[in-house]
C-alpha positions as CSV (number, residue, x, y, z in Angstrom):
1,M,16.8,-64.2,-11.3
2,I,17.7,-60.9,-13.0
3,L,18.3,-57.7,-11.2
4,G,17.0,-54.6,-13.0
5,I,18.2,-51.1,-12.3
6,E,16.4,-48.0,-13.7
7,S,17.6,-44.4,-13.1
8,S,17.2,-42.7,-16.5
9,C,15.4,-39.6,-15.3
10,D,13.8,-38.9,-11.9
11,D,12.8,-42.3,-10.6
12,S,15.1,-44.7,-8.7
13,S,13.9,-48.2,-9.1
14,I,15.1,-51.8,-8.8
15,A,13.4,-55.1,-9.5
16,L,14.1,-58.8,-9.3
17,M,12.5,-61.0,-12.0
18,G,12.8,-64.8,-12.3
19,L,13.8,-66.3,-15.6
20,N,10.3,-67.7,-15.7
21,L,9.1,-64.0,-15.6
22,D,7.8,-64.2,-12.0
23,L,8.2,-60.7,-10.4
24,I,9.9,-61.3,-7.1
25,Y,10.6,-57.8,-5.9
26,H,10.0,-54.2,-7.2
27,K,10.3,-50.9,-5.5
28,K,10.5,-47.3,-6.9
29,I,11.4,-44.1,-5.2
30,T,10.0,-41.1,-7.1
31,Q,11.4,-37.6,-7.0
32,E,8.3,-35.9,-8.1
33,L,7.8,-33.9,-5.0
34,E,11.3,-32.6,-5.0
35,H,11.2,-31.4,-8.6
36,S,7.6,-30.2,-8.6
37,K,8.6,-26.8,-7.1
38,Y,10.8,-26.2,-10.2
39,G,8.2,-27.2,-12.7
40,G,10.4,-29.9,-14.2
41,V,13.3,-32.2,-13.5
42,V,16.5,-30.5,-12.3
43,P,19.4,-32.8,-13.4
44,E,21.8,-32.0,-10.5
45,L,19.1,-32.6,-7.9
46,A,18.0,-35.9,-9.6
47,A,21.6,-37.1,-9.5
48,R,21.9,-36.4,-5.8
49,L,18.7,-38.1,-5.0
50,H,19.6,-41.2,-7.0
51,T,22.9,-41.4,-5.2
52,A,21.0,-41.5,-1.9
53,A,18.1,-43.8,-3.0
54,L,19.8,-46.6,-5.0
55,P,22.1,-47.9,-2.3
56,N,19.2,-48.1,0.1
57,L,17.1,-50.0,-2.4
58,I,20.0,-52.4,-3.0
59,K,20.3,-53.1,0.8
60,E,16.7,-54.3,0.7
61,I,17.5,-57.1,-1.7
62,K,20.6,-58.3,0.0
63,P,19.0,-61.7,1.0
64,Y,18.5,-62.4,-2.8
65,F,22.2,-61.7,-3.8
66,K,23.1,-65.4,-4.0
67,D,20.2,-66.1,-6.5
68,I,20.9,-63.2,-9.0
69,K,22.2,-64.4,-12.3
70,A,22.9,-61.1,-14.0
71,I,22.4,-57.3,-13.6
72,A,20.4,-55.4,-16.3
73,V,20.8,-51.6,-16.2
74,T,19.5,-48.7,-18.2
75,N,22.4,-47.0,-19.9
76,S,20.5,-45.1,-22.6
77,P,18.8,-42.8,-23.4
78,G,18.1,-40.3,-20.5
79,L,19.7,-37.7,-18.3
80,S,23.5,-38.3,-18.2
81,V,23.8,-37.6,-14.5
82,S,20.9,-39.9,-13.8
83,L,22.2,-42.7,-16.0
84,V,25.6,-42.6,-14.4
85,S,24.0,-43.3,-11.0
86,G,22.4,-46.5,-12.1
87,V,25.3,-47.7,-14.2
88,S,27.8,-47.0,-11.3
89,V,25.7,-49.1,-8.9
90,A,25.4,-51.9,-11.5
91,K,29.2,-52.0,-12.0
92,A,29.9,-52.0,-8.3
93,L,27.6,-54.9,-7.8
94,S,29.0,-56.7,-10.8
95,I,32.5,-56.6,-9.3
96,A,31.3,-57.4,-5.7
97,L,29.1,-60.3,-6.7
98,K,31.0,-61.5,-9.8
99,L,27.9,-61.1,-12.0
100,P,27.6,-60.4,-15.7
101,L,26.2,-57.1,-16.9
102,I,23.4,-56.5,-19.5
103,E,22.9,-53.0,-21.0
104,I,19.3,-52.0,-21.6
105,N,17.9,-49.3,-23.8
106,H,15.2,-47.5,-21.8
107,L,12.8,-47.4,-24.8
108,V,13.2,-51.1,-25.4
109,G,12.4,-51.6,-21.7
110,H,9.1,-49.7,-22.3
111,I,8.3,-52.0,-25.2
112,Y,8.8,-55.0,-22.9
113,S,6.4,-53.5,-20.4
114,L,3.7,-55.0,-22.7
115,F,5.0,-58.5,-22.0
116,L,6.0,-58.5,-18.3
117,N,4.8,-62.0,-17.7
118,S,4.5,-63.5,-21.2
119,P,6.6,-63.9,-24.4
120,A,6.8,-61.0,-26.8
121,R,4.1,-61.1,-29.5
122,L,5.7,-60.1,-32.8
123,P,5.3,-58.5,-35.3
124,L,3.9,-55.4,-33.6
125,G,3.2,-51.8,-34.2
126,V,4.1,-49.5,-31.2
127,L,3.1,-46.0,-30.2
128,L,5.8,-44.9,-27.8
129,V,5.0,-41.8,-25.7
130,S,7.7,-41.6,-23.0
131,G,9.4,-38.5,-21.6
132,G,11.0,-36.7,-24.5
133,H,10.1,-39.3,-27.0
134,T,7.0,-39.6,-29.3
135,M,7.3,-42.1,-32.1
136,V,5.6,-44.9,-33.9
137,L,7.6,-48.1,-34.4
138,D,7.2,-51.1,-36.7
139,I,8.8,-54.2,-35.1
140,N,9.0,-57.3,-37.3
141,E,8.8,-61.0,-36.4
142,N,12.6,-61.0,-35.8
143,G,12.5,-58.1,-33.4
144,D,14.0,-55.6,-35.8
145,I,12.8,-52.0,-35.0
146,A,11.9,-49.5,-37.7
147,V,11.1,-45.9,-36.6
148,L,8.2,-44.7,-38.8
149,V,7.5,-41.4,-37.1
150,E,9.2,-39.1,-34.6
151,T,8.5,-35.7,-33.2
152,S,10.3,-32.7,-34.8
153,D,10.2,-30.6,-31.6
154,D,8.4,-31.2,-28.3
155,S,7.2,-34.6,-27.4
156,F,3.6,-35.5,-26.3
157,G,4.6,-35.7,-22.7
158,E,6.8,-32.6,-22.7
159,S,3.9,-30.6,-24.1
160,F,1.7,-31.6,-21.2
161,D,4.5,-30.7,-18.7
162,K,5.0,-27.3,-20.3
163,V,1.3,-26.4,-20.4
164,A,1.0,-27.5,-16.8
165,K,4.0,-25.3,-15.9
166,M,2.3,-22.3,-17.7
167,M,-0.8,-22.9,-15.5
168,G,1.3,-23.2,-12.3
169,L,0.1,-26.8,-11.8
170,G,3.5,-28.2,-10.9
171,Y,5.3,-31.4,-12.1
172,P,4.6,-33.9,-13.6
173,G,2.1,-32.2,-15.9
174,G,0.4,-35.1,-17.5
175,V,-1.8,-36.2,-14.6
176,A,-2.4,-32.5,-13.6
177,I,-3.7,-31.6,-17.0
178,E,-5.8,-34.7,-17.4
179,N,-7.4,-34.2,-14.0
180,L,-8.1,-30.5,-14.7
181,A,-9.6,-31.4,-18.0
182,T,-12.2,-33.5,-16.3
183,K,-13.6,-30.4,-14.6
184,S,-14.4,-28.7,-18.0
185,T,-18.1,-28.3,-18.7
186,K,-17.8,-26.3,-21.9
187,D,-16.4,-27.4,-25.2
188,R,-15.0,-23.9,-25.9
189,Y,-11.5,-24.1,-27.2
190,K,-11.0,-25.6,-30.7
191,F,-7.2,-25.6,-30.9
192,T,-5.8,-26.4,-34.4
193,I,-4.7,-30.0,-34.8
194,P,-0.9,-29.8,-35.7
195,L,-0.1,-30.7,-39.3
196,K,-3.7,-31.7,-40.0
197,G,-4.0,-32.4,-43.7
198,D,-0.2,-32.4,-44.1
199,S,1.2,-35.5,-45.8
200,R,4.3,-35.4,-43.7
201,L,4.5,-38.3,-41.2
202,E,5.9,-36.5,-38.1
203,Y,4.7,-35.1,-34.9
204,S,5.0,-31.5,-33.7
205,F,3.6,-30.0,-30.6
206,S,5.3,-26.6,-30.4
207,G,2.6,-24.7,-32.4
208,L,-0.1,-26.2,-30.3
209,K,1.7,-25.2,-27.2
210,N,2.0,-21.6,-28.4
211,Q,-1.8,-21.5,-29.1
212,V,-2.4,-22.7,-25.6
213,R,0.0,-20.2,-24.1
214,I,-1.9,-17.3,-25.7
215,E,-5.2,-18.5,-24.2
216,I,-3.6,-19.0,-20.8
217,E,-2.3,-15.5,-20.8
218,K,-5.8,-14.2,-21.7
219,S,-7.3,-16.3,-18.9
220,L,-4.9,-14.8,-16.3
221,T,-7.0,-11.6,-16.4
222,N,-10.2,-13.3,-15.2
223,G,-8.7,-15.4,-12.3
224,N,-7.8,-18.5,-14.3
225,K,-11.5,-19.4,-14.7
226,D,-10.9,-20.8,-18.1
227,F,-8.1,-23.2,-17.2
228,A,-10.2,-26.3,-17.1
229,D,-11.7,-25.6,-20.5
230,I,-8.2,-24.8,-21.9
231,A,-6.8,-28.0,-20.5
232,F,-9.6,-30.0,-22.1
233,G,-9.1,-28.3,-25.5
234,F,-5.4,-28.8,-25.3
235,Q,-5.6,-32.5,-24.3
236,R,-8.1,-33.2,-27.1
237,A,-5.9,-31.5,-29.8
238,A,-2.7,-33.2,-28.6
239,C,-4.4,-36.6,-28.6
240,E,-6.1,-36.0,-32.0
241,H,-2.6,-35.1,-33.4
242,I,-1.4,-38.5,-32.3
243,I,-4.4,-40.3,-33.8
244,D,-4.3,-38.3,-37.1
245,K,-0.7,-39.4,-38.0
246,L,-1.3,-42.9,-36.6
247,S,-4.3,-43.3,-38.9
248,K,-2.2,-42.4,-41.9
249,I,0.3,-45.0,-41.0
250,C,-2.4,-47.7,-40.5
251,N,-3.7,-46.9,-43.9
252,Q,-0.3,-47.7,-45.3
253,R,0.7,-50.6,-43.1
254,K,-1.3,-53.5,-41.7
255,F,-0.6,-54.1,-38.0
256,S,-2.4,-57.0,-36.3
257,S,-1.5,-55.6,-32.9
258,L,-0.8,-52.1,-31.7
259,G,1.1,-51.6,-28.4
260,V,1.1,-48.3,-26.6
261,V,3.9,-47.7,-24.1
262,G,5.5,-44.9,-22.0
263,G,4.3,-42.8,-19.1
264,A,2.0,-40.7,-21.2
265,S,0.2,-43.8,-22.4
266,A,-1.7,-43.7,-19.1
267,N,-3.8,-40.8,-20.3
268,K,-7.4,-42.1,-20.4
269,Y,-8.5,-39.8,-23.2
270,L,-5.7,-41.1,-25.4
271,R,-6.5,-44.7,-24.5
272,G,-10.1,-44.2,-25.5
273,R,-9.2,-42.8,-28.9
274,L,-6.7,-45.6,-29.5
275,L,-9.4,-48.1,-28.8
276,E,-11.4,-46.5,-31.6
277,I,-8.6,-46.6,-34.1
278,C,-7.9,-50.2,-33.3
279,D,-11.5,-51.1,-33.9
280,K,-11.4,-49.2,-37.2
281,F,-8.3,-51.0,-38.5
282,D,-9.0,-54.3,-36.9
283,M,-6.0,-54.3,-34.5
284,S,-5.6,-55.7,-31.0
285,L,-4.6,-53.0,-28.5
286,L,-1.9,-53.9,-26.1
287,L,-1.4,-51.8,-23.0
288,A,1.1,-52.0,-20.2
289,P,-0.5,-52.2,-16.7
290,M,-1.1,-48.7,-15.4
291,E,1.5,-49.1,-12.6
292,F,4.2,-49.9,-15.1
293,C,3.5,-47.3,-17.7
294,S,5.9,-44.8,-16.2
295,D,9.6,-45.5,-15.7
296,N,10.3,-48.6,-13.7
297,A,12.9,-51.4,-13.2
298,V,10.4,-54.2,-13.8
299,M,10.5,-53.5,-17.6
300,I,14.3,-53.3,-17.4
301,A,14.5,-56.7,-15.7
302,R,12.1,-58.1,-18.2
303,A,14.3,-56.9,-21.1
304,G,17.2,-58.3,-19.2
305,V,15.7,-61.8,-19.0
306,E,15.4,-61.7,-22.8
307,K,19.1,-60.8,-23.3
308,Y,20.2,-63.2,-20.6
309,Q,18.6,-66.1,-22.4
310,K,20.4,-65.1,-25.6
311,G,23.7,-64.7,-23.8
312,N,23.9,-61.0,-24.7
313,F,26.2,-59.5,-22.1
314,I,28.6,-56.5,-22.0
315,N,32.0,-56.2,-20.5
316,L,32.3,-53.9,-17.5
317,N,34.7,-51.5,-19.3
318,D,32.4,-51.4,-22.3
319,L,29.3,-50.4,-20.4
320,K,28.9,-46.7,-21.0
321,I,26.0,-44.3,-20.8
322,S,24.5,-42.7,-23.9
323,P,22.1,-39.9,-23.1
324,R,20.9,-39.9,-26.7
325,S,20.4,-43.1,-28.7
326,S,18.7,-44.3,-31.8
327,L,16.4,-47.3,-32.0
328,S,17.3,-47.9,-35.7
329,S,20.2,-50.3,-34.9
330,I,18.5,-52.0,-31.9
331,Y,16.3,-55.1,-31.9
332,L,14.2,-56.8,-29.2
């Protein structure tokens, strides 16, 4: 079996997956409550919490030590102080148990969340909306990844977190905004869809965020009574921005399947709009299970199984963290 370790941001998680893709163990300790009071992740706090949580998680899988074949760990991208926590634990276990190491790109892990108990289906188009990342990928039959679109400023998920913080809804903001939007009874706010009609294939959420900020400040004068309607208008505009650029890509390229991954892919409004675009362009929509949309070690272990079978290991001294990384030179 493969041990997966994930600590790229604010979740400490480990998983054990058999080489036949059976999930044997998975546990995640979230830090959401600790960071919520600050309206976002505090790196130093995240590091301390990882240092406390990961050893306790490892203790729980001690009975399986003799059956582990390799250790797969997230080493990029992410918060440097968080990545160090997971990589340090992986290295210590590698030495103690004499096991090989496998480095895993966190974003590749999210792609494998589509195939947790089955072989990867390639070629594939992917919408990745995870943390600070918003991009559309074209993955060919050999697993080579081409980045077609990225964001030029805020990501989809970051924009939800920042709007939630403006409203005092705490962290994480995605679920808070989505829940608040369901309470809207008036279709009042028609925020401008970013880059609508612009031929550029890129995402940008900073302008939309500024529009929303102005309306939030106005609403503060009437006891926040407009917040639900603002949340609905913002969510719709942000999702329509995703769909607008994705439609342009689908007009240029033919995908037989579209995968959607990352924590923000759990947004039900976005999923509904993606179903519509898949019907329009005759694509199959692939979604990760809801419980594995956000950061988790199961997807890291799954990616680790793939690398293990290919004999793709890394020497202990060569395993380093990389807070920022490009997918352009990476393949599945």
